[in-house]
C-alpha positions in Angstrom: -5.0 -21.7 -16.8 -2.8 -20.9 -14.1 -5.4 -20.7 -11.7 -7.6 -23.7 -12.4 -7.8 -25.5 -9.3 -6.2 -22.4 -7.6 -8.7 -21.4 -4.0 -7.5 -18.4 -3.3 -4.9 -15.7 -5.3 -2.6 -13.1 -3.9 -2.2 -10.6 -6.8 1.3 -9.1 -6.1 2.5 -8.0 -9.3 3.3 -4.2 -10.2 5.0 -2.4 -12.5 5.7 0.2 -9.3 8.7 2.3 -10.6 7.2 5.8 -10.3 9.9 7.9 -12.6 10.2 4.6 -15.3 6.3 5.5 -15.3 6.1 9.2 -16.2 8.4 8.8 -18.7 7.0 5.9 -20.8 3.9 4.9 -19.3 2.9 2.5 -21.5 3.8 -0.7 -19.5 2.7 0.8 -16.3 -1.4 0.9 -17.3 -0.6 -3.1 -19.4 0.6 -4.2 -16.2 -1.4 -2.6 -13.5 -4.8 -1.4 -15.2 -4.9 -4.8 -18.2 -3.1 -7.3 -15.7 -6.0 -6.5 -13.0 -8.4 -6.9 -15.4 -7.3 -10.3 -16.5 -7.1 -11.2 -12.8 -10.2 -10.9 -12.4 -11.5 -12.1 -15.5 -8.9 -15.2 -14.8 -10.6 -15.4 -11.1 -14.0 -15.6 -12.3 -13.7 -18.2 -15.1 -12.2 -21.2 -12.8 -14.1 -20.5 -10.0 -11.3 -18.7 -7.6 -13.3 -18.7 -4.1 -11.0 -15.2 -3.2 -8.5 -13.0 -4.4 -6.6 -10.0 -2.3 -4.9 -7.6 -4.6 -2.0 -5.3 -3.0 -2.3 -2.0 -3.6 0.0 1.6 -2.4 -0.4 4.5 -0.4 0.1 6.5 -3.8 -3.4 5.1 -5.0 -4.5 7.7 -2.3 -5.6 11.0 -3.8 -2.4 10.1 -7.0 -0.3 12.8 -8.7 1.9 10.4 -10.6 1.0 7.4 -13.2 1.9 5.0 -10.8 -0.7 5.7 -8.5 -3.2 6.2 -10.8 -3.3 2.8 -12.4 -3.2 1.4 -8.9 -6.2 3.5 -8.3 -7.8 2.4 -11.2 -6.3 -1.3 -10.5 -8.0 -0.7 -7.1 -11.4 0.1 -8.6 -10.8 -3.1 -11.1 -10.8 -5.4 -7.8 -13.4 -4.3 -5.9 -15.9 -4.4 -9.0 -14.9 -7.7 -9.5 -17.9 -8.3 -6.6 -20.2 -7.1 -9.0 -19.4 -9.5 -11.6 -18.6 -12.3 -9.6 -22.4 -12.5 -8.4 -23.3 -13.1 -4.9 -21.7 -16.9 -4.7 -18.7 -16.3 -6.9 -15.0 -15.1 -5.8 -14.4 -12.5 -3.4 -12.3 -9.5 -4.2 -10.2 -7.5 -1.8 -7.4 -5.0 -1.6 -4.6 -4.5 0.8 -3.1 -1.0 0.6 -0.2 -0.6 2.9 2.9 1.9 2.5 7.2 1.1 2.3 8.0 -2.1 2.8 11.4 -1.8 5.0 14.4 -3.4 2.6 12.5 -4.3 -0.9 13.9 -3.9 -3.8 14.3 -0.4 -5.2 13.7 1.7 -1.8 15.6 4.0 0.0 17.6 2.0 3.1 19.3 -0.5 0.6 20.2 2.4 -1.7 21.4 4.4 1.4 23.2 1.3 2.7 25.2 1.3 -0.6 25.9 4.6 -0.5 27.2 4.3 3.1 29.3 0.7 2.1 31.1 2.5 -1.0 32.0 5.7 1.1 29.7 8.4 0.7 30.2 11.9 2.2 26.6 13.0 2.2 23.4 11.5 2.1 21.0 12.9 -0.2 18.0 14.1 0.7 14.8 14.6 -1.9 12.9 17.2 1.4 13.7 17.3 4.8 9.6 17.6 5.6 9.3 14.4 3.4 7.5 11.5 5.8 6.6 7.7 4.7 4.9 5.3 6.1 6.9 1.9 6.7 6.0 -1.8 7.1 8.0 -5.0 7.5 8.0 -7.5 4.9 7.0 -10.2 7.6 4.2 -7.4 9.5 2.9 -7.6 5.2 3.1 -10.9 4.8 1.0 -11.4 8.2 -1.6 -8.5 7.3 -2.1 -10.1 3.6 -3.0 -13.7 5.1 -5.2 -11.9 8.0 -7.1 -10.0 5.6 -7.3 -13.0 3.1 -9.4 -14.7 6.4 -11.5 -11.8 7.4 -12.8 -10.4 3.9 -16.1 -9.9 2.6 -15.6 -8.7 -0.4 -15.0 -5.4 -2.2 -13.2 -3.6 1.0 -9.8 -1.7 0.8 -7.8 -2.9 3.7 -5.3 -0.7 5.5 -3.0 -1.3 8.3 -2.2 0.9 11.2 1.7 1.2 10.5 4.2 3.5 11.9 5.7 6.5 10.0 9.3 8.1 9.6 10.6 11.0 8.4 13.4 10.4 6.3 16.1 12.8 7.3 15.3 10.7 10.7 15.7 8.0 8.9 19.0 9.0 7.3 20.3 10.1 10.4 19.8 6.7 12.3 21.6 5.0 9.3 24.2 7.4 9.3 24.7 9.7 12.0 27.7 11.7 11.4 26.7 11.6 7.2 25.6 15.7 6.4 23.1 15.3 4.1 22.4 17.0 0.6 19.3 17.6 -0.5 18.2 17.4 -3.9 14.9 18.0 -4.6 11.5 16.4 -4.9 11.4 14.2 -8.2 8.6 14.0 -10.9 5.3 12.6 -9.5 6.8 12.2 -5.8 4.7 13.5 -3.3 5.8 15.4 0.4 3.8 13.1 2.3 2.0 9.8 1.7 -1.9 9.2 2.6 -3.7 5.7 3.0 -7.4 7.4 3.6 -8.2 10.3 2.2 -11.0 13.0 4.1 -13.6 11.2 1.2 -12.5 7.8 1.7 -13.5 7.9 5.4 -17.3 8.2 5.5 -16.8 4.8 3.9 -14.2 3.6 6.5 -14.6 1.4 9.3 -12.1 1.2 12.0 -11.0 -2.6 13.7 -8.0 -2.5 16.4 -5.3 -2.8 14.1 -6.6 -1.7 10.7 -9.1 0.5 8.5 -11.5 -1.1 6.0 -12.8 1.0 3.3 -16.1 -0.8 2.2 -17.9 -0.3 -1.0 -20.7 2.0 -1.0 -22.3 -0.4 -3.6 -22.3 -3.1 -0.8 -23.8 -2.2 1.7 -24.5 -5.6 3.9 -20.4 -5.8 4.2 -21.2 -3.1 7.1 -22.9 -5.0 9.0 -20.8 -8.1 8.8 -18.3 -5.7 10.2 -20.4 -4.4 13.5 -20.4 -7.8 14.2 -16.1 -8.1 14.3 -16.2 -4.6 16.5 -15.9 -2.4 14.0 -17.1 0.9 14.3 -17.5 3.6 11.5 -15.2 6.9 11.1 -16.5 9.8 12.5 -16.4 13.2 11.2 -12.8 14.5 9.5 -10.5 11.9 9.1 -7.3 11.7 7.0 -4.7 8.8 7.5 -1.5 10.3 6.3 2.4 10.2 7.0 2.5 13.2 8.2 -0.5 13.3 10.7 0.4 9.5 11.8 0.4 9.4 15.3 2.9 6.3 15.7 6.1 7.3 14.5 9.2 4.6 14.2 12.1 5.4 16.2 16.2 5.0 15.6 17.1 2.6 17.1 13.5 0.3 16.5 14.6 1.1 12.5 18.5 -0.2 13.5 17.4 -3.2 14.7 14.5 -3.9 11.8 17.7 -3.0 9.5 20.1 -5.6 11.1 17.4 -8.7 10.2 17.6 -7.7 6.9 
């Protein structure tokens, strides 16, 4: 009923707390998997033109339940193009990393500790890296993907990486770090495009698009946009990324939050 008279849908709802999902998986499955099915069927029945769903880097080669449910969600939205038919609703997915300053993320957590007079900052692992994107960058990317989508793609932006230790140092250079260990379901590094996904991926100037193998016509559309296929072994991961977020830039972003 909520989709009646609606042309475009951005599906951003998710149960995304990794530790909670590991402890009690049922609500995570209901929200992220059954919820995705509800959105797909509601959009098809209501004549929506385009749906774009927000995913996460944790959906690539998932090791936690949250990532596994988002992988299932991604598959549901991609396959929605089969259910809607040639002239029906187009479904695509946007996959990106941690949003700087978002609720529950490490930056507001560190900031609260600093404001409360902490004498040290907890670090899970000194080698840990993550992808980072600002809220404004995320919104702009979603809207640009909504405009260019053909249906069935998983869009991945080219964004920066940062070591968690560097993040902590940029926020509190005088505070020592306490290593507390990786939590259940947590990765050392995040991956947004695996080696297997790379075989169906095309590259544009500012993003990658993982194309659905069963929608071959979409490839020609991206070639016309100037996209080129990924050649050779490729893995887009936070530890091997070539674009890194510098401490001064992060401080500027945090100051604007």
